[in-house]
C-alpha positions as CSV (number, residue, x, y, z in Angstrom):
1,M,49.4,69.8,108.0
2,A,49.4,68.1,104.6
3,Y,51.7,65.1,103.9
4,L,53.0,63.5,100.7
5,I,54.5,60.1,100.0
6,G,57.2,59.3,97.5
7,I,57.8,55.6,96.6
8,D,61.1,54.9,94.8
9,L,61.2,51.4,93.2
10,G,64.9,50.7,92.7
11,T,66.8,47.7,91.4
12,S,68.0,46.6,94.8
13,A,65.3,48.0,97.1
14,T,62.1,50.0,97.3
15,K,62.3,53.2,99.5
16,T,59.2,54.9,100.7
17,V,59.5,58.4,102.2
18,L,56.8,60.4,104.0
19,F,57.3,64.2,103.6
20,T,55.6,67.3,104.9
21,E,54.5,69.7,102.2
22,D,57.7,71.7,102.7
23,G,59.8,68.7,101.8
24,S,60.9,67.7,105.3
25,V,61.3,64.0,105.9
26,V,58.9,62.6,108.5
27,A,59.7,58.9,108.1
28,S,61.5,56.6,105.7
29,S,61.6,52.8,105.1
30,S,63.6,50.7,102.7
31,V,62.9,47.0,101.8
32,E,65.4,45.0,99.7
33,Y,64.7,42.1,97.2
34,P,66.8,39.8,95.0
35,L,67.9,40.0,91.4
36,Y,67.8,36.7,89.4
37,Q,70.3,36.0,86.7
38,P,69.4,32.6,85.2
39,Q,72.0,32.9,82.4
40,N,74.9,35.1,81.6
41,G,73.6,38.5,80.5
42,Y,70.1,37.9,81.9
43,A,68.6,40.0,84.7
44,E,65.1,39.5,86.1
45,Q,63.0,40.3,89.2
46,E,59.7,39.2,90.7
47,P,57.0,41.9,90.6
48,A,55.6,40.2,93.7
49,D,58.8,41.2,95.6
50,W,58.3,44.8,94.5
51,W,54.7,44.8,95.7
52,R,55.6,43.2,99.0
53,A,58.3,45.8,99.5
54,V,55.9,48.6,98.8
55,V,53.3,47.2,101.2
56,D,55.9,46.8,104.0
57,S,57.6,50.1,103.5
58,V,54.4,52.2,103.3
59,S,53.1,50.4,106.4
60,A,56.3,51.1,108.2
61,V,56.4,54.9,107.5
62,L,52.7,55.2,108.5
63,F,53.4,53.3,111.7
64,D,56.7,55.1,112.6
65,S,55.3,58.6,111.9
66,G,51.9,58.3,113.6
67,V,50.5,60.5,110.9
68,D,46.8,60.4,110.3
69,K,46.3,58.6,106.9
70,H,43.7,61.1,105.9
71,D,46.3,63.9,106.0
72,I,48.3,62.2,103.2
73,K,47.1,64.2,100.2
74,G,49.0,62.4,97.4
75,I,51.3,59.6,96.4
76,G,54.0,59.6,93.7
77,I,55.9,56.6,92.3
78,S,59.4,56.6,90.9
79,G,61.1,53.5,89.5
80,Q,63.7,51.7,87.6
81,M,63.0,52.1,83.9
82,H,62.6,49.8,80.9
83,G,61.5,46.6,82.8
84,L,58.8,44.4,81.2
85,V,55.9,43.3,83.3
86,M,53.4,41.1,81.5
87,L,49.9,40.4,82.9
88,D,47.2,38.0,81.8
89,K,43.5,39.0,81.4
90,N,43.0,38.5,85.1
91,G,45.8,40.9,86.0
92,E,48.1,38.1,87.1
93,V,51.9,38.2,86.4
94,L,52.9,35.8,83.6
95,R,56.6,35.7,84.2
96,R,59.4,37.4,86.0
97,S,60.1,40.9,84.9
98,I,63.0,41.3,82.4
99,I,64.7,44.4,83.8
100,W,66.7,47.3,82.5
101,C,70.2,45.8,82.7
102,D,69.2,42.5,80.8
103,Q,71.3,42.1,77.6
104,R,69.6,39.2,75.9
105,T,67.8,41.1,73.1
106,A,70.5,41.9,70.5
107,A,68.7,40.0,67.8
108,E,65.4,41.7,68.7
109,C,67.1,45.1,68.5
110,A,68.2,44.3,64.9
111,E,64.6,43.2,64.2
112,I,63.2,46.5,65.5
113,T,65.7,48.5,63.4
114,E,64.8,46.4,60.3
115,R,61.0,46.7,60.8
116,V,61.0,50.5,61.6
117,G,64.1,51.7,59.9
118,A,67.1,53.1,61.8
119,K,66.6,56.8,60.9
120,R,62.8,56.7,61.4
121,L,63.1,54.9,64.7
122,I,65.3,57.7,66.1
123,E,63.0,60.4,64.6
124,I,60.0,58.9,66.5
125,T,61.4,57.4,69.7
126,A,64.5,59.7,69.8
127,N,66.8,56.7,70.4
128,P,68.3,53.7,68.5
129,A,67.1,50.2,69.3
130,L,68.8,49.3,72.6
131,T,68.9,46.0,74.5
132,G,67.9,47.8,77.7
133,F,64.7,49.2,76.4
134,T,61.3,47.5,76.7
135,A,60.3,47.0,73.1
136,S,63.1,44.5,72.4
137,K,62.1,42.6,75.6
138,I,58.5,42.3,74.3
139,L,59.8,40.9,71.0
140,W,62.1,38.5,72.8
141,V,59.2,37.0,74.8
142,R,57.1,36.8,71.6
143,N,60.0,35.0,69.8
144,H,61.2,32.7,72.6
145,E,58.1,32.2,74.8
146,P,55.2,32.4,72.4
147,E,52.9,30.6,74.9
148,I,53.4,33.3,77.4
149,Y,53.0,36.1,74.9
150,A,49.7,34.6,73.7
151,K,48.3,34.9,77.2
152,C,49.5,38.6,77.7
153,A,46.7,41.1,78.0
154,K,48.6,44.1,79.5
155,I,52.2,45.3,79.5
156,L,53.4,47.6,82.3
157,L,56.7,49.1,83.5
158,P,57.8,48.2,87.0
159,K,56.5,51.3,88.8
160,D,53.3,51.1,86.8
161,Y,52.7,47.6,88.1
162,I,52.8,49.1,91.6
163,R,50.3,51.7,90.4
164,Y,48.0,48.9,89.2
165,K,48.3,47.2,92.5
166,L,47.5,50.4,94.4
167,T,44.7,51.8,92.2
168,G,43.6,49.0,89.8
169,E,44.4,51.3,86.9
170,F,46.5,50.4,83.8
171,A,48.5,53.6,83.3
172,T,51.9,55.1,82.7
173,E,53.4,58.6,82.3
174,V,55.5,60.2,79.6
175,S,59.0,60.1,81.2
176,D,59.0,56.3,81.9
177,A,57.1,55.5,78.7
178,S,59.8,57.3,76.7
179,G,62.2,54.4,77.6
180,M,59.9,51.7,76.2
181,Q,60.8,52.6,72.6
182,L,57.1,52.6,71.7
183,L,56.4,56.3,72.5
184,D,56.4,59.2,70.0
185,V,58.7,61.2,72.2
186,P,58.2,64.6,70.5
187,G,54.4,64.0,70.4
188,R,54.2,62.6,74.0
189,C,51.9,59.7,73.0
190,W,52.1,56.1,71.8
191,S,53.5,55.8,68.3
192,K,50.9,54.1,66.1
193,E,53.6,53.7,63.4
194,V,56.1,51.9,65.6
195,L,53.4,49.7,67.2
196,A,52.1,48.7,63.7
197,A,55.6,48.0,62.5
198,L,56.3,45.8,65.5
199,D,52.8,44.2,65.5
200,I,52.1,45.2,69.1
201,D,48.4,46.0,70.1
202,E,48.1,49.4,71.7
203,D,45.3,48.0,73.9
204,M,48.1,46.1,75.7
205,L,49.6,49.3,76.9
206,G,48.5,51.7,79.7
207,K,47.0,55.1,79.2
208,V,49.7,57.8,79.0
209,Y,49.5,60.7,81.5
210,E,51.7,63.7,82.3
211,S,53.8,63.1,85.4
212,P,51.8,65.3,87.9
213,E,48.4,64.2,86.7
214,I,46.2,62.0,88.9
215,T,46.1,58.5,87.4
216,G,43.9,56.8,90.0
217,E,43.1,56.4,93.7
218,I,44.0,53.9,96.4
219,T,41.5,51.0,96.4
220,A,39.9,49.5,99.4
221,E,42.1,46.4,99.0
222,A,45.3,48.4,98.8
223,A,44.2,50.5,101.7
224,A,43.7,47.4,103.9
225,L,47.2,46.1,103.0
226,T,49.1,49.3,103.4
227,G,47.2,51.4,105.9
228,L,46.7,54.2,103.4
229,A,43.3,55.9,103.2
230,E,41.0,54.6,100.4
231,G,40.7,57.3,97.7
232,T,44.1,58.9,98.2
233,P,45.2,60.1,94.8
234,V,48.2,58.6,93.0
235,V,49.9,60.7,90.3
236,G,51.8,59.6,87.2
237,G,55.2,59.9,88.9
238,A,58.4,59.5,86.9
239,G,61.2,57.3,85.8
240,D,64.2,57.3,88.2
241,N,66.3,60.0,86.6
242,A,63.4,62.2,85.7
243,A,62.2,62.0,89.3
244,A,65.7,62.8,90.6
245,A,65.7,65.9,88.4
246,I,62.6,67.2,90.1
247,G,64.1,66.3,93.5
248,C,67.2,68.4,92.6
249,G,65.2,71.3,91.1
250,I,66.3,70.7,87.5
251,V,63.2,72.0,85.8
252,R,64.3,74.9,83.6
253,E,66.3,75.4,80.4
254,G,70.0,75.6,81.1
255,S,69.9,73.4,84.3
256,A,71.5,70.0,84.5
257,F,72.6,67.4,86.9
258,T,75.3,64.8,87.1
259,T,74.7,61.6,89.1
260,I,77.4,59.1,90.0
261,G,75.7,55.9,91.0
262,T,76.6,52.5,89.7
263,S,76.4,54.1,86.3
264,G,76.8,57.8,85.7
265,V,74.4,60.2,84.0
266,V,74.6,63.8,82.7
267,F,71.0,65.0,82.4
268,A,69.8,68.4,81.0
269,H,66.4,69.9,80.9
270,M,65.0,71.1,77.5
271,D,62.0,73.3,76.6
272,Q,61.9,71.7,73.2
273,P,62.9,68.2,72.1
274,V,66.4,68.0,70.6
275,I,67.5,64.6,69.2
276,D,71.0,63.3,68.6
277,L,70.6,61.5,65.3
278,A,73.7,59.5,66.1
279,G,71.9,58.0,69.0
280,R,74.7,58.6,71.5
281,V,72.4,60.1,74.2
282,H,68.7,59.6,75.2
283,T,66.1,62.2,74.6
284,F,63.0,61.6,76.8
285,C,59.9,63.4,77.9
286,C,60.6,64.9,81.3
287,A,58.4,65.1,84.4
288,V,57.6,68.7,83.8
289,P,54.5,68.8,81.5
290,G,55.3,69.7,77.9
291,K,59.1,69.6,78.5
292,W,61.9,67.1,77.6
293,H,65.3,66.1,78.8
294,V,68.4,64.6,77.3
295,M,70.9,62.4,79.1
296,G,74.2,60.8,78.4
297,V,75.2,57.6,80.3
298,T,78.5,56.1,81.2
299,Q,78.0,52.5,82.3
300,G,80.8,52.0,84.9
301,A,80.9,55.2,87.0
302,G,80.5,54.4,90.7
303,L,80.9,50.7,89.7
304,S,84.5,51.5,88.8
305,L,85.3,52.9,92.2
306,K,83.4,50.0,93.9
307,W,85.4,47.5,91.9
308,F,88.6,49.2,93.0
309,R,87.5,49.4,96.6
310,D,86.5,45.7,96.7
311,N,89.7,44.5,95.1
312,F,92.5,46.9,96.3
313,C,91.3,48.7,99.4
314,M,91.0,46.1,102.1
315,S,93.0,48.3,104.5
316,E,90.7,51.2,104.0
317,I,87.7,49.0,104.6
318,E,89.1,47.6,107.8
319,T,90.2,51.1,109.1
320,A,86.8,52.6,108.2
321,L,85.1,49.9,110.2
322,R,87.2,50.7,113.3
323,M,86.6,54.5,112.8
324,G,82.9,54.2,112.1
325,V,83.2,56.0,108.8
326,D,82.6,55.1,105.1
327,P,85.6,53.5,103.3
328,Y,85.0,56.0,100.4
329,Y,85.7,58.8,102.8
330,L,89.2,57.4,103.4
331,M,89.7,56.7,99.7
332,D,88.8,60.3,99.0
333,K,91.5,61.5,101.4
334,E,94.0,59.2,99.8
335,A,93.2,60.3,96.3
336,E,93.4,64.0,97.3
337,R,97.2,63.6,97.9
338,I,97.8,62.8,94.2
339,P,98.0,65.8,91.8
340,V,95.7,66.4,88.8
341,G,96.4,63.9,86.1
342,A,97.4,61.1,88.5
343,N,101.0,61.5,87.6
344,G,100.4,60.6,84.0
345,L,98.1,57.6,84.7
346,F,94.7,57.3,82.9
347,Y,91.8,55.0,83.4
348,L,89.1,54.1,80.9
349,P,86.0,53.2,83.0
350,Y,84.5,50.7,80.5
351,L,84.0,47.7,82.8
352,M,80.5,47.1,81.4
353,G,81.1,48.3,77.8
354,E,80.1,51.9,77.1
355,R,77.0,53.8,76.2
356,T,77.8,57.5,75.6
357,P,79.4,58.5,73.4
358,H,80.8,55.2,72.0
359,L,77.9,52.8,71.9
360,D,80.3,49.9,72.2
361,P,79.4,46.8,74.3
362,N,82.9,45.4,73.6
363,A,84.7,48.3,75.3
364,R,86.5,47.3,78.5
365,G,88.4,49.0,81.3
366,V,92.0,50.1,80.8
367,F,94.9,51.6,82.8
368,F,97.0,53.6,80.4
369,G,100.5,55.0,81.2
370,L,101.2,52.7,84.1
371,S,104.8,52.7,85.2
372,A,107.0,51.7,88.1
373,I,106.5,55.2,89.7
374,H,102.8,54.7,90.2
375,T,101.3,53.6,93.5
376,R,97.9,52.3,94.4
377,S,96.9,55.9,95.3
378,D,97.7,57.0,91.8
379,M,95.5,54.3,90.5
380,L,92.7,55.4,92.8
381,R,92.9,59.0,91.6
382,A,93.0,57.8,88.0
383,V,89.8,55.8,88.5
384,M,88.0,58.8,89.8
385,E,89.4,61.0,87.0
386,G,88.6,58.5,84.4
387,V,84.9,58.5,85.4
388,S,85.0,62.3,85.4
389,Y,86.5,62.4,81.8
390,S,83.8,60.0,80.7
391,L,81.1,62.2,82.2
392,R,82.7,65.1,80.4
393,D,82.3,63.1,77.2
394,C,78.5,63.0,77.9
395,L,78.5,66.8,78.4
396,E,80.3,67.4,75.2
397,V,77.6,65.6,73.2
398,L,75.0,67.8,74.9
399,R,77.0,70.8,73.9
400,E,77.3,69.6,70.3
401,M,73.5,69.5,70.3
402,G,73.4,73.2,71.2
403,L,72.5,72.8,74.9
404,D,73.9,75.6,77.0
405,V,74.4,74.1,80.5
406,S,75.0,77.0,82.9
407,V,73.9,75.3,86.2
408,M,75.1,71.8,87.2
409,T,74.0,69.9,90.3
410,A,75.7,66.7,91.5
411,C,73.8,63.9,93.1
412,G,74.0,60.2,93.8
413,G,76.6,58.5,95.9
414,G,79.5,60.1,94.0
415,G,78.0,63.5,94.3
416,S,78.6,63.4,98.1
417,S,82.4,63.2,97.5
418,P,83.9,66.7,97.7
419,L,86.9,65.5,95.6
420,W,84.7,64.1,92.8
421,R,82.6,67.4,92.8
422,S,85.8,69.4,92.5
423,M,86.9,67.2,89.5
424,L,83.6,67.8,87.8
425,A,83.7,71.6,88.4
426,D,87.2,71.8,87.0
427,L,86.4,69.5,84.0
428,Y,83.0,71.1,83.2
429,N,84.4,74.6,84.0
430,C,81.3,75.6,85.9
431,D,79.9,75.7,89.4
432,V,78.6,72.4,90.7
433,N,75.8,72.5,93.3
434,T,74.4,69.9,95.6
435,A,70.8,69.9,96.9
436,R,70.4,69.9,100.7
437,S,67.9,67.1,100.5
438,K,69.4,63.7,99.8
439,E,66.0,62.0,98.9
440,G,66.3,62.7,95.1
441,P,63.7,60.5,93.3
442,A,61.4,60.0,96.3
443,L,61.2,63.8,96.9
444,G,60.7,64.4,93.2
445,V,57.6,62.2,92.9
446,A,56.3,63.5,96.2
447,L,56.4,67.0,94.7
448,L,54.7,65.7,91.6
449,A,52.0,64.3,93.9
450,G,51.7,67.7,95.6
451,V,51.1,69.3,92.2
452,G,48.4,66.8,91.4
453,A,46.8,67.4,94.8
454,G,46.8,71.1,94.3
455,I,49.3,72.0,97.0
456,Y,51.6,73.5,94.4
457,S,50.5,75.3,91.3
458,S,53.2,73.8,89.0
459,V,56.2,71.6,89.2
460,E,58.4,74.6,88.9
461,Q,56.7,76.3,91.8
462,A,57.0,73.2,93.9
463,C,60.7,73.1,93.3
464,D,61.1,76.8,94.0
465,A,59.2,76.3,97.3
466,V,61.1,73.2,98.5
467,I,64.5,72.7,96.9
468,T,67.5,74.5,98.5
469,Y,71.2,74.1,97.8
470,N,74.5,74.0,99.6
471,K,77.4,76.3,98.7
472,P,78.5,75.4,95.2
473,Q,81.9,74.0,94.2
474,S,83.6,76.4,91.9
475,P,86.3,75.5,89.3
476,D,89.9,76.1,90.0
477,P,91.4,77.9,86.9
478,V,94.8,76.2,87.3
479,K,93.4,72.7,87.7
480,A,90.8,73.3,85.0
481,A,93.6,74.2,82.5
482,R,95.6,71.1,83.5
483,Y,92.5,68.9,83.1
484,E,91.9,70.3,79.6
485,E,95.3,68.9,78.6
486,C,94.6,65.5,80.2
487,Y,91.1,65.3,78.7
488,A,92.5,65.9,75.2
489,L,94.7,62.8,75.6
490,F,91.8,60.8,77.2
491,R,89.7,61.4,74.1
492,K,92.3,59.8,71.9
493,L,92.4,56.5,73.8
494,Y,89.1,54.9,72.9
495,P,89.6,55.5,69.1
496,A,93.1,54.0,69.3
497,L,91.7,50.9,71.0
498,K,88.4,50.4,69.2
499,E,89.6,47.7,66.8
500,S,91.4,45.9,69.6
501,Y,88.2,45.9,71.7
502,A,86.3,44.2,68.8
503,A,89.1,41.6,68.5
504,L,89.0,41.0,72.3
505,G,85.2,40.4,72.0
506,E,85.8,37.8,69.4
507,L,88.6,36.2,71.4
508,I,86.4,35.9,74.4
509,K,83.6,34.3,72.4
510,G,86.0,31.8,71.0
């Protein structure tokens, strides 16, 4: 029996899963670590914490499973994207990693746009300069910590630092590298033009691979720490959403997924790169060699429901604890009692500003239409619908770009909610599937490892062999028609508030 390991380096924890070659879970382990916020808008983590979590979780799955380490044929790594890891000439970490949600780099984004040109930047990197991306973080360190930048010999992404610790190789792969804003996304290689404009030495960056390619092998030192066999191959892996796409079987034109985690993503596979010149969505290389994906992001998806739960659902939390169920299960049942449209109540889920389609950091959450007839249950339903409307906004941009999405899969925490899936089916007006496996990114990179190890002939064949689906949620024609009316009004709310959002931003600064 052949086995594969998927390592998923998340923001709150690293999860390592050991699979059989047919995708069955043999053992799983998750290890958490802290997030540091030294100032408002800053977000950092210690790469040493990630490495410790990998060592501990890999060791745990090997111990718990009893599997012979020599039967593990490949390892794939998924990870949070965009984080900056800086190493000196000895391979030692120079500072904490500035991670994806850090917002300190607005001035550096303006600098990048000026140096490269707004239009040219989107043509090459497929995206406007964004505070979340890695390039602006590199410039921030150069501008604010020149003594650290002067010592920097190598720049890696979070999961690629783990690769370095496992294999000794400085490498990345196309899906994660796409989010650095240094990659020629259509060309799938580092952009010499952007690097020259930003005065960044290409030698500081790792070699770029396709996601299923073998990038190195487990070293003797890593083997001693983890229990893995020396020489076990490690493939390129993928950024978190690209890995989740493989884990859900989204590997062909016309297929897409929606994930509702803290943020929400609508992700579609493409055979050819299509770029939104307005920069409202991300176009990246995907984990299928020679293919791409596009994704829209709504910042406050599951975050909105968590915010509502933590502030207004104490009774559900207490009841769920007594019943031994998830509070979200009870909240679903409560929201189900409210009709489509939440009795005329709307919610704008912009708790953290908004990405797609508005590109507005000043946007904030709003309840619109609140009256004396409304109850807490109406507000709960409105929150779930508001997130769904915002995800429909993402899908509409993809449709404007000419993408025909005929198959939609739901994943993430919100995807486990039957009510939320029914809202998406009605708003998207298409069937919404769920994959039977809940392992998402970890399964995705394990399948990539299987391709690299020769167990599967291609990424598509791996997904065909392993990924299966539950019965899809189909749209209800009556509810879908009502949602179209509600969505038309929802789309008018942000434009009506745009100037007020800007004024609120200035008021808060003052």
